[in-house]
C-alpha positions in Angstrom: 88.1 62.7 102.1 85.3 60.6 100.8 81.9 61.8 102.2 80.4 58.4 102.3 83.2 57.1 104.6 83.3 60.2 106.8 79.7 61.1 107.5 76.7 58.9 108.5 74.3 61.5 107.1 74.9 61.9 103.4 72.1 64.5 102.8 74.6 67.3 102.6 77.1 65.5 100.3 77.9 68.5 98.2 79.1 70.7 101.0 77.3 73.4 103.0 74.3 73.8 100.7 76.5 75.1 97.8 77.8 73.2 94.8 81.4 72.1 94.7 83.6 73.3 91.9 84.5 70.7 89.2 88.1 70.5 90.5 87.0 69.8 94.1 84.4 67.3 92.9 87.1 65.5 90.9 89.5 65.5 93.9 86.8 64.2 96.2 85.7 61.5 93.7 89.3 60.4 93.1 89.7 60.1 96.9 86.6 57.8 97.0 87.9 55.8 94.1 91.3 55.4 95.9 89.5 54.1 99.0 87.5 51.6 96.9 90.6 50.5 95.0 92.3 50.0 98.3 89.4 47.9 99.7 89.5 45.7 96.6 93.3 45.8 96.0 92.4 46.6 92.3 92.5 50.0 90.4 90.2 48.8 87.6 86.7 50.1 87.5 83.8 49.3 85.1 81.7 52.2 84.0 78.9 51.1 86.3 81.4 50.7 89.2 82.6 54.3 88.7 79.0 55.5 88.9 78.2 53.4 92.0 81.2 54.9 93.8 80.2 58.4 92.8 76.5 57.8 93.8 77.5 56.2 97.2 79.8 59.2 97.9 77.0 61.6 98.2 78.8 63.9 95.8 76.8 65.9 93.2 77.7 66.8 89.7 78.4 70.5 89.3 75.6 72.1 87.4 77.9 72.8 84.4 78.9 69.1 84.0 77.2 66.0 82.8 78.4 62.6 84.0 80.2 62.2 80.6 81.8 65.6 81.0 83.2 64.7 84.4 84.6 61.4 83.3 86.1 63.0 80.1 87.8 65.7 82.2 89.2 63.1 84.7 90.5 61.2 81.7 92.1 64.3 80.1 93.7 65.2 83.4 95.1 61.6 83.7 93.2 60.7 86.8 91.7 57.7 85.0 92.5 56.0 81.6 90.3 53.8 79.6 91.1 50.6 77.8 88.9 47.7 76.7 85.8 49.4 78.1 87.1 49.8 81.7 88.8 52.5 83.6 92.1 52.4 85.6 92.7 54.8 88.4 96.2 56.0 87.5 97.8 57.2 90.7 96.5 54.4 92.9 99.0 52.2 94.6 97.3 49.3 92.8 97.6 50.8 89.3 100.8 48.9 88.5 99.5 45.5 89.8 96.0 45.8 88.3 95.7 43.8 85.1 93.7 45.1 82.2 90.9 42.6 81.2 91.2 40.7 77.9 89.5 42.7 75.2 86.2 41.3 73.8 87.2 38.9 71.0 90.8 38.9 72.2 92.7 35.7 72.7 92.7 34.1 76.1 96.3 33.1 76.7 97.5 30.9 79.4 99.4 33.8 80.9 96.2 35.8 81.4 95.5 36.1 85.1 92.9 37.8 87.3 
C-alpha cells in the first residue's frame, strides 16, 4: 500500500525506523504510482511527477541507491519504460490507453490526441 494514502502521519514512512530493501521500496513506489495513475486515468509520468509521487509517499531511498539508480532498476525490471522524456507505468490498467506524447521536434498530426 502507498504510505501517503494509508497514514496521516508520514514521519515513519520507511517502516519501523529501519530502511526498506530496494525491492520493497520499488514495490511500494509502484503501488503509489498505480494509485496516482488511477486517479488521473493516465499511466504517463514526467520525471518530476515520478519524484513528486515518491516524495509524497513518505518513502525513503535505500542508502545504497541514488534516485537515478532506483529509476534505472525500475526500468530494467520493466516496471516503467521511458520514451520521449517521459515514463510509462507498464502494468497499470491505463498503460494501453495512455498515449505517448509527441517527441520534441516531431510532427503534430491530426490524429494526435491527448
